[in-house]
PQR file with spaces between the fields and no chain letter, atoms N, CA, C, O and H, PARSE charges and radii, in Angstrom:
ATOM       1  N    MET     1      56.602   11.117   32.998 -0.4000 1.5000
ATOM       2  CA   MET     1      55.283   10.544   32.781 -0.0000 2.0000
ATOM       3  C    MET     1      55.395    9.333   31.852  0.5500 1.7000
ATOM       4  O    MET     1      56.098    9.381   30.843 -0.5500 1.4000
ATOM       5  N    MET     2      54.709    8.268   32.194 -0.4000 1.5000
ATOM       6  CA   MET     2      54.763    7.044   31.411 -0.0000 2.0000
ATOM       7  C    MET     2      53.928    7.196   30.140  0.5500 1.7000
ATOM       8  O    MET     2      52.808    7.706   30.174 -0.5500 1.4000
ATOM       9  H    MET     2      54.138    8.229   33.013  0.4000 1.0000
ATOM      10  N    GLU     3      54.495    6.743   29.019 -0.4000 1.5000
ATOM      11  CA   GLU     3      53.758    6.749   27.762 -0.0000 2.0000
ATOM      12  C    GLU     3      53.166    5.367   27.542  0.5500 1.7000
ATOM      13  O    GLU     3      53.804    4.351   27.821 -0.5500 1.4000
ATOM      14  H    GLU     3      55.404    6.328   28.992  0.4000 1.0000
ATOM      15  N    PHE     4      51.938    5.341   27.037 -0.4000 1.5000
ATOM      16  CA   PHE     4      51.226    4.094   26.815 -0.0000 2.0000
ATOM      17  C    PHE     4      51.090    3.809   25.332  0.5500 1.7000
ATOM      18  O    PHE     4      51.013    4.724   24.512 -0.5500 1.4000
ATOM      19  H    PHE     4      51.420    6.166   26.810  0.4000 1.0000
ATOM      20  N    LYS     5      51.063    2.532   25.001 -0.4000 1.5000
ATOM      21  CA   LYS     5      50.757    2.086   23.647 -0.0000 2.0000
ATOM      22  C    LYS     5      49.390    1.425   23.702  0.5500 1.7000
ATOM      23  O    LYS     5      49.169    0.496   24.478 -0.5500 1.4000
ATOM      24  H    LYS     5      51.125    1.789   25.667  0.4000 1.0000
ATOM      25  N    THR     6      48.484    1.908   22.877 -0.4000 1.5000
ATOM      26  CA   THR     6      47.135    1.370   22.830 -0.0000 2.0000
ATOM      27  C    THR     6      47.073    0.262   21.787  0.5500 1.7000
ATOM      28  O    THR     6      47.483    0.449   20.641 -0.5500 1.4000
ATOM      29  H    THR     6      48.664    2.663   22.247  0.4000 1.0000
ATOM      30  N    ILE     7      46.558   -0.884   22.192 -0.4000 1.5000
ATOM      31  CA   ILE     7      46.431   -2.040   21.309 -0.0000 2.0000
ATOM      32  C    ILE     7      44.943   -2.358   21.177  0.5500 1.7000
ATOM      33  O    ILE     7      44.230   -2.462   22.175 -0.5500 1.4000
ATOM      34  H    ILE     7      46.225   -1.035   23.123  0.4000 1.0000
ATOM      35  N    PHE     8      44.486   -2.510   19.942 -0.4000 1.5000
ATOM      36  CA   PHE     8      43.070   -2.769   19.692 -0.0000 2.0000
ATOM      37  C    PHE     8      42.783   -4.237   19.376  0.5500 1.7000
ATOM      38  O    PHE     8      41.621   -4.631   19.279 -0.5500 1.4000
ATOM      39  H    PHE     8      45.066   -2.426   19.131  0.4000 1.0000
ATOM      40  N    SER     9      43.818   -5.039   19.217 -0.4000 1.5000
ATOM      41  CA   SER     9      43.669   -6.450   18.858 -0.0000 2.0000
ATOM      42  C    SER     9      43.934   -7.341   20.069  0.5500 1.7000
ATOM      43  O    SER     9      44.986   -7.251   20.702 -0.5500 1.4000
ATOM      44  H    SER     9      44.762   -4.719   19.296  0.4000 1.0000
ATOM      45  N    MET    10      42.969   -8.198   20.380 -0.4000 1.5000
ATOM      46  CA   MET    10      43.150   -9.127   21.493 -0.0000 2.0000
ATOM      47  C    MET    10      44.281  -10.114   21.189  0.5500 1.7000
ATOM      48  O    MET    10      45.029  -10.497   22.088 -0.5500 1.4000
ATOM      49  H    MET    10      42.115   -8.270   19.866  0.4000 1.0000
ATOM      50  N    LYS    11      44.407  -10.525   19.922 -0.4000 1.5000
ATOM      51  CA   LYS    11      45.480  -11.452   19.549 -0.0000 2.0000
ATOM      52  C    LYS    11      46.849  -10.817   19.751  0.5500 1.7000
ATOM      53  O    LYS    11      47.767  -11.459   20.262 -0.5500 1.4000
ATOM      54  H    LYS    11      43.800  -10.213   19.191  0.4000 1.0000
ATOM      55  N    MET    12      46.986   -9.555   19.350 -0.4000 1.5000
ATOM      56  CA   MET    12      48.257   -8.842   19.536 -0.0000 2.0000
ATOM      57  C    MET    12      48.554   -8.705   21.024  0.5500 1.7000
ATOM      58  O    MET    12      49.687   -8.928   21.451 -0.5500 1.4000
ATOM      59  H    MET    12      46.241   -9.033   18.935  0.4000 1.0000
ATOM      60  N    ALA    13      47.550   -8.342   21.816 -0.4000 1.5000
ATOM      61  CA   ALA    13      47.745   -8.192   23.262 -0.0000 2.0000
ATOM      62  C    ALA    13      48.195   -9.515   23.876  0.5500 1.7000
ATOM      63  O    ALA    13      49.098   -9.534   24.712 -0.5500 1.4000
ATOM      64  H    ALA    13      46.630   -8.161   21.468  0.4000 1.0000
ATOM      65  N    GLY    14      47.575  -10.616   23.471 -0.4000 1.5000
ATOM      66  CA   GLY    14      47.965  -11.929   23.975 -0.0000 2.0000
ATOM      67  C    GLY    14      49.391  -12.284   23.594  0.5500 1.7000
ATOM      68  O    GLY    14      50.144  -12.821   24.405 -0.5500 1.4000
ATOM      69  H    GLY    14      46.841  -10.601   22.792  0.4000 1.0000
ATOM      70  N    TYR    15      49.758  -11.982   22.353 -0.4000 1.5000
ATOM      71  CA   TYR    15      51.123  -12.226   21.875 -0.0000 2.0000
ATOM      72  C    TYR    15      52.131  -11.468   22.730  0.5500 1.7000
ATOM      73  O    TYR    15      53.154  -12.021   23.134 -0.5500 1.4000
ATOM      74  H    TYR    15      49.146  -11.545   21.694  0.4000 1.0000
ATOM      75  N    LEU    16      51.840  -10.210   23.000 -0.4000 1.5000
ATOM      76  CA   LEU    16      52.756   -9.384   23.795 -0.0000 2.0000
ATOM      77  C    LEU    16      52.873   -9.906   25.229  0.5500 1.7000
ATOM      78  O    LEU    16      53.969   -9.951   25.788 -0.5500 1.4000
ATOM      79  H    LEU    16      51.009   -9.760   22.671  0.4000 1.0000
ATOM      80  N    MET    17      51.743  -10.299   25.822 -0.4000 1.5000
ATOM      81  CA   MET    17      51.783  -10.818   27.189 -0.0000 2.0000
ATOM      82  C    MET    17      52.563  -12.130   27.260  0.5500 1.7000
ATOM      83  O    MET    17      53.276  -12.370   28.234 -0.5500 1.4000
ATOM      84  H    MET    17      50.853  -10.262   25.368  0.4000 1.0000
ATOM      85  N    GLN    18      52.437  -12.983   26.238 -0.4000 1.5000
ATOM      86  CA   GLN    18      53.201  -14.235   26.212 -0.0000 2.0000
ATOM      87  C    GLN    18      54.696  -13.967   26.170  0.5500 1.7000
ATOM      88  O    GLN    18      55.492  -14.795   26.612 -0.5500 1.4000
ATOM      89  H    GLN    18      51.857  -12.789   25.446  0.4000 1.0000
ATOM      90  N    ARG    19      55.075  -12.828   25.646 -0.4000 1.5000
ATOM      91  CA   ARG    19      56.487  -12.466   25.551 -0.0000 2.0000
ATOM      92  C    ARG    19      56.956  -11.615   26.731  0.5500 1.7000
ATOM      93  O    ARG    19      58.055  -11.061   26.703 -0.5500 1.4000
ATOM      94  H    ARG    19      54.429  -12.155   25.286  0.4000 1.0000
ATOM      95  N    GLY    20      56.128  -11.514   27.759 -0.4000 1.5000
ATOM      96  CA   GLY    20      56.561  -10.896   29.004 -0.0000 2.0000
ATOM      97  C    GLY    20      56.193   -9.439   29.189  0.5500 1.7000
ATOM      98  O    GLY    20      56.539   -8.842   30.208 -0.5500 1.4000
ATOM      99  H    GLY    20      55.236  -11.965   27.782  0.4000 1.0000
ATOM     100  N    PHE    21      55.497   -8.850   28.220 -0.4000 1.5000
ATOM     101  CA   PHE    21      55.080   -7.457   28.382 -0.0000 2.0000
ATOM     102  C    PHE    21      53.866   -7.414   29.302  0.5500 1.7000
ATOM     103  O    PHE    21      52.959   -8.239   29.191 -0.5500 1.4000
ATOM     104  H    PHE    21      55.216   -9.335   27.391  0.4000 1.0000
ATOM     105  N    VAL    22      53.860   -6.449   30.203 -0.4000 1.5000
ATOM     106  CA   VAL    22      52.826   -6.367   31.231 -0.0000 2.0000
ATOM     107  C    VAL    22      51.662   -5.523   30.732  0.5500 1.7000
ATOM     108  O    VAL    22      51.839   -4.384   30.301 -0.5500 1.4000
ATOM     109  H    VAL    22      54.596   -5.779   30.292  0.4000 1.0000
ATOM     110  N    LEU    23      50.471   -6.103   30.798 -0.4000 1.5000
ATOM     111  CA   LEU    23      49.249   -5.381   30.468 -0.0000 2.0000
ATOM     112  C    LEU    23      48.960   -4.413   31.608  0.5500 1.7000
ATOM     113  O    LEU    23      48.767   -4.834   32.749 -0.5500 1.4000
ATOM     114  H    LEU    23      50.327   -7.029   31.148  0.4000 1.0000
ATOM     115  N    LEU    24      48.931   -3.115   31.302 -0.4000 1.5000
ATOM     116  CA   LEU    24      48.740   -2.107   32.342 -0.0000 2.0000
ATOM     117  C    LEU    24      47.276   -1.819   32.609  0.5500 1.7000
ATOM     118  O    LEU    24      46.891   -1.530   33.743 -0.5500 1.4000
ATOM     119  H    LEU    24      49.089   -2.774   30.376  0.4000 1.0000
ATOM     120  N    ASP    25      46.451   -1.896   31.561 -0.4000 1.5000
ATOM     121  CA   ASP    25      45.029   -1.591   31.727 -0.0000 2.0000
ATOM     122  C    ASP    25      44.264   -2.182   30.557  0.5500 1.7000
ATOM     123  O    ASP    25      44.810   -2.376   29.471 -0.5500 1.4000
ATOM     124  H    ASP    25      46.764   -2.130   30.640  0.4000 1.0000
ATOM     125  N    ILE    26      43.000   -2.461   30.794 -0.4000 1.5000
ATOM     126  CA   ILE    26      42.089   -2.907   29.745 -0.0000 2.0000
ATOM     127  C    ILE    26      40.775   -2.179   29.966  0.5500 1.7000
ATOM     128  O    ILE    26      40.271   -2.110   31.087 -0.5500 1.4000
ATOM     129  H    ILE    26      42.556   -2.303   31.676  0.4000 1.0000
ATOM     130  N    ARG    27      40.223   -1.635   28.883 -0.4000 1.5000
ATOM     131  CA   ARG    27      38.983   -0.861   28.993 -0.0000 2.0000
ATOM     132  C    ARG    27      38.081   -1.142   27.803  0.5500 1.7000
ATOM     133  O    ARG    27      38.506   -1.708   26.795 -0.5500 1.4000
ATOM     134  H    ARG    27      40.632   -1.691   27.973  0.4000 1.0000
ATOM     135  N    GLU    28      36.835   -0.737   27.941 -0.4000 1.5000
ATOM     136  CA   GLU    28      35.901   -0.792   26.818 -0.0000 2.0000
ATOM     137  C    GLU    28      36.270    0.305   25.831  0.5500 1.7000
ATOM     138  O    GLU    28      36.678    1.397   26.226 -0.5500 1.4000
ATOM     139  H    GLU    28      36.489   -0.278   28.759  0.4000 1.0000
ATOM     140  N    SER    29      36.125    0.010   24.548 -0.4000 1.5000
ATOM     141  CA   SER    29      36.383    0.998   23.510 -0.0000 2.0000
ATOM     142  C    SER    29      35.376    2.140   23.623  0.5500 1.7000
ATOM     143  O    SER    29      34.218    1.918   23.975 -0.5500 1.4000
ATOM     144  H    SER    29      35.794   -0.877   24.227  0.4000 1.0000
ATOM     145  N    ASP    30      35.816    3.352   23.325 -0.4000 1.5000
ATOM     146  CA   ASP    30      34.941    4.525   23.398 -0.0000 2.0000
ATOM     147  C    ASP    30      33.944    4.601   22.247  0.5500 1.7000
ATOM     148  O    ASP    30      33.027    5.421   22.284 -0.5500 1.4000
ATOM     149  H    ASP    30      36.757    3.532   23.038  0.4000 1.0000
ATOM     150  N    ASP    31      34.106    3.761   21.226 -0.4000 1.5000
ATOM     151  CA   ASP    31      33.244    3.862   20.049 -0.0000 2.0000
ATOM     152  C    ASP    31      31.906    3.135   20.203  0.5500 1.7000
ATOM     153  O    ASP    31      31.110    3.103   19.265 -0.5500 1.4000
ATOM     154  H    ASP    31      34.852    3.095   21.196  0.4000 1.0000
ATOM     155  N    GLY    32      31.656    2.556   21.367 -0.4000 1.5000
ATOM     156  CA   GLY    32      30.378    1.897   21.625 -0.0000 2.0000
ATOM     157  C    GLY    32      30.259    0.510   21.020  0.5500 1.7000
ATOM     158  O    GLY    32      29.175   -0.074   21.033 -0.5500 1.4000
ATOM     159  H    GLY    32      32.303    2.582   22.129  0.4000 1.0000
ATOM     160  N    SER    33      31.342   -0.026   20.496 -0.4000 1.5000
ATOM     161  CA   SER    33      31.312   -1.340   19.846 -0.0000 2.0000
ATOM     162  C    SER    33      31.346   -2.489   20.851  0.5500 1.7000
ATOM     163  O    SER    33      31.058   -3.632   20.496 -0.5500 1.4000
ATOM     164  H    SER    33      32.222    0.448   20.486  0.4000 1.0000
ATOM     165  N    GLY    34      31.694   -2.193   22.096 -0.4000 1.5000
ATOM     166  CA   GLY    34      31.823   -3.233   23.107 -0.0000 2.0000
ATOM     167  C    GLY    34      33.167   -3.936   23.076  0.5500 1.7000
ATOM     168  O    GLY    34      33.420   -4.833   23.879 -0.5500 1.4000
ATOM     169  H    GLY    34      31.927   -1.265   22.384  0.4000 1.0000
ATOM     170  N    ARG    35      34.031   -3.533   22.152 -0.4000 1.5000
ATOM     171  CA   ARG    35      35.364   -4.138   22.053 -0.0000 2.0000
ATOM     172  C    ARG    35      36.255   -3.649   23.187  0.5500 1.7000
ATOM     173  O    ARG    35      36.007   -2.603   23.787 -0.5500 1.4000
ATOM     174  H    ARG    35      33.825   -2.803   21.500  0.4000 1.0000
ATOM     175  N    LYS    36      37.288   -4.420   23.465 -0.4000 1.5000
ATOM     176  CA   LYS    36      38.252   -4.067   24.509 -0.0000 2.0000
ATOM     177  C    LYS    36      39.455   -3.361   23.899  0.5500 1.7000
ATOM     178  O    LYS    36      39.821   -3.610   22.750 -0.5500 1.4000
ATOM     179  H    LYS    36      37.489   -5.269   22.978  0.4000 1.0000
ATOM     180  N    VAL    37      40.063   -2.481   24.682 -0.4000 1.5000
ATOM     181  CA   VAL    37      41.285   -1.780   24.303 -0.0000 2.0000
ATOM     182  C    VAL    37      42.317   -2.111   25.378  0.5500 1.7000
ATOM     183  O    VAL    37      42.016   -2.076   26.571 -0.5500 1.4000
ATOM     184  H    VAL    37      39.766   -2.279   25.615  0.4000 1.0000
ATOM     185  N    PHE    38      43.532   -2.431   24.947 -0.4000 1.5000
ATOM     186  CA   PHE    38      44.588   -2.894   25.842 -0.0000 2.0000
ATOM     187  C    PHE    38      45.707   -1.868   25.878  0.5500 1.7000
ATOM     188  O    PHE    38      46.072   -1.307   24.845 -0.5500 1.4000
ATOM     189  H    PHE    38      43.777   -2.460   23.978  0.4000 1.0000
ATOM     190  N    TYR    39      46.255   -1.619   27.069 -0.4000 1.5000
ATOM     191  CA   TYR    39      47.303   -0.614   27.233 -0.0000 2.0000
ATOM     192  C    TYR    39      48.579   -1.255   27.771  0.5500 1.7000
ATOM     193  O    TYR    39      48.562   -1.985   28.762 -0.5500 1.4000
ATOM     194  H    TYR    39      45.959   -2.075   27.908  0.4000 1.0000
ATOM     195  N    PHE    40      49.683   -0.959   27.088 -0.4000 1.5000
ATOM     196  CA   PHE    40      51.007   -1.424   27.478 -0.0000 2.0000
ATOM     197  C    PHE    40      51.931   -0.219   27.597  0.5500 1.7000
ATOM     198  O    PHE    40      51.666    0.833   27.016 -0.5500 1.4000
ATOM     199  H    PHE    40      49.696   -0.366   26.283  0.4000 1.0000
ATOM     200  N    LYS    41      53.011   -0.375   28.347 -0.4000 1.5000
ATOM     201  CA   LYS    41      54.026    0.677   28.443 -0.0000 2.0000
ATOM     202  C    LYS    41      54.776    0.753   27.114  0.5500 1.7000
ATOM     203  O    LYS    41      55.290   -0.253   26.623 -0.5500 1.4000
ATOM     204  H    LYS    41      53.227   -1.231   28.818  0.4000 1.0000
ATOM     205  N    GLN    42      54.833    1.936   26.547 -0.4000 1.5000
ATOM     206  CA   GLN    42      55.527    2.145   25.276 -0.0000 2.0000
ATOM     207  C    GLN    42      57.028    1.969   25.469  0.5500 1.7000
ATOM     208  O    GLN    42      57.608    2.519   26.404 -0.5500 1.4000
ATOM     209  H    GLN    42      54.416    2.752   26.946  0.4000 1.0000
ATOM     210  N    SER    43      57.651    1.203   24.584 -0.4000 1.5000
ATOM     211  CA   SER    43      59.101    1.021   24.607 -0.0000 2.0000
ATOM     212  C    SER    43      59.551    0.553   23.231  0.5500 1.7000
ATOM     213  O    SER    43      58.742    0.119   22.410 -0.5500 1.4000
ATOM     214  H    SER    43      57.180    0.755   23.824  0.4000 1.0000
ATOM     215  N    GLU    44      60.845    0.649   22.995 -0.4000 1.5000
ATOM     216  CA   GLU    44      61.394    0.163   21.729 -0.0000 2.0000
ATOM     217  C    GLU    44      61.232   -1.353   21.628  0.5500 1.7000
ATOM     218  O    GLU    44      60.961   -1.887   20.552 -0.5500 1.4000
ATOM     219  H    GLU    44      61.502    1.001   23.661  0.4000 1.0000
ATOM     220  N    MET    45      61.399   -2.040   22.760 -0.4000 1.5000
ATOM     221  CA   MET    45      61.231   -3.499   22.767 -0.0000 2.0000
ATOM     222  C    MET    45      59.797   -3.886   22.403  0.5500 1.7000
ATOM     223  O    MET    45      59.576   -4.863   21.686 -0.5500 1.4000
ATOM     224  H    MET    45      61.619   -1.606   23.634  0.4000 1.0000
ATOM     225  N    LEU    46      58.829   -3.122   22.897 -0.4000 1.5000
ATOM     226  CA   LEU    46      57.429   -3.382   22.562 -0.0000 2.0000
ATOM     227  C    LEU    46      57.204   -3.182   21.067  0.5500 1.7000
ATOM     228  O    LEU    46      56.557   -4.008   20.423 -0.5500 1.4000
ATOM     229  H    LEU    46      59.008   -2.329   23.479  0.4000 1.0000
ATOM     230  N    SER    47      57.723   -2.112   20.520 -0.4000 1.5000
ATOM     231  CA   SER    47      57.588   -1.847   19.081 -0.0000 2.0000
ATOM     232  C    SER    47      58.214   -2.963   18.261  0.5500 1.7000
ATOM     233  O    SER    47      57.650   -3.384   17.251 -0.5500 1.4000
ATOM     234  H    SER    47      58.249   -1.441   21.044  0.4000 1.0000
ATOM     235  N    ASN    48      59.377   -3.447   18.689 -0.4000 1.5000
ATOM     236  CA   ASN    48      60.041   -4.545   17.987 -0.0000 2.0000
ATOM     237  C    ASN    48      59.191   -5.816   18.018  0.5500 1.7000
ATOM     238  O    ASN    48      59.070   -6.512   17.009 -0.5500 1.4000
ATOM     239  H    ASN    48      59.835   -3.105   19.510  0.4000 1.0000
ATOM     240  N    ALA    49      58.610   -6.112   19.170 -0.4000 1.5000
ATOM     241  CA   ALA    49      57.766   -7.303   19.297 -0.0000 2.0000
ATOM     242  C    ALA    49      56.520   -7.177   18.420  0.5500 1.7000
ATOM     243  O    ALA    49      56.085   -8.156   17.812 -0.5500 1.4000
ATOM     244  H    ALA    49      58.709   -5.547   19.989  0.4000 1.0000
ATOM     245  N    MET    50      55.951   -5.982   18.354 -0.4000 1.5000
ATOM     246  CA   MET    50      54.784   -5.769   17.502 -0.0000 2.0000
ATOM     247  C    MET    50      55.146   -5.963   16.029  0.5500 1.7000
ATOM     248  O    MET    50      54.366   -6.531   15.265 -0.5500 1.4000
ATOM     249  H    MET    50      56.305   -5.187   18.848  0.4000 1.0000
ATOM     250  N    ASN    51      56.312   -5.497   15.641 -0.4000 1.5000
ATOM     251  CA   ASN    51      56.766   -5.680   14.256 -0.0000 2.0000
ATOM     252  C    ASN    51      56.984   -7.156   13.941  0.5500 1.7000
ATOM     253  O    ASN    51      56.664   -7.610   12.842 -0.5500 1.4000
ATOM     254  H    ASN    51      56.946   -5.036   16.262  0.4000 1.0000
ATOM     255  N    GLU    52      57.529   -7.909   14.900 -0.4000 1.5000
ATOM     256  CA   GLU    52      57.716   -9.347   14.709 -0.0000 2.0000
ATOM     257  C    GLU    52      56.366  -10.046   14.533  0.5500 1.7000
ATOM     258  O    GLU    52      56.233  -10.942   13.700 -0.5500 1.4000
ATOM     259  H    GLU    52      57.789   -7.540   15.792  0.4000 1.0000
ATOM     260  N    TYR    53      55.378   -9.641   15.310 -0.4000 1.5000
ATOM     261  CA   TYR    53      54.040  -10.232   15.222 -0.0000 2.0000
ATOM     262  C    TYR    53      53.438  -10.006   13.837  0.5500 1.7000
ATOM     263  O    TYR    53      52.771  -10.889   13.297 -0.5500 1.4000
ATOM     264  H    TYR    53      55.487   -8.913   15.987  0.4000 1.0000
ATOM     265  N    ARG    54      53.667   -8.855   13.275 -0.4000 1.5000
ATOM     266  CA   ARG    54      53.072   -8.490   11.983 -0.0000 2.0000
ATOM     267  C    ARG    54      53.726   -9.187   10.795  0.5500 1.7000
ATOM     268  O    ARG    54      53.172   -9.159    9.696 -0.5500 1.4000
ATOM     269  H    ARG    54      54.210   -8.138   13.713  0.4000 1.0000
ATOM     270  N    LYS    55      54.886   -9.811   10.983 -0.4000 1.5000
ATOM     271  CA   LYS    55      55.586  -10.471    9.860 -0.0000 2.0000
ATOM     272  C    LYS    55      54.896  -11.744    9.435  0.5500 1.7000
ATOM     273  O    LYS    55      55.355  -12.415    8.511 -0.5500 1.4000
ATOM     274  H    LYS    55      55.336   -9.834   11.876  0.4000 1.0000
């Protein structure tokens, strides 16, 4: 079964897509805020890219 990483930041999602990570799904947040939630396939490479973004 594929594991997903949930991303709540549009900027982070854009950064990941620019680096070749495939956006698997996008949905409305369940909290009623109208914000979007982005789903990517969980991987070590994804975690590394997220850490680079946060530096």
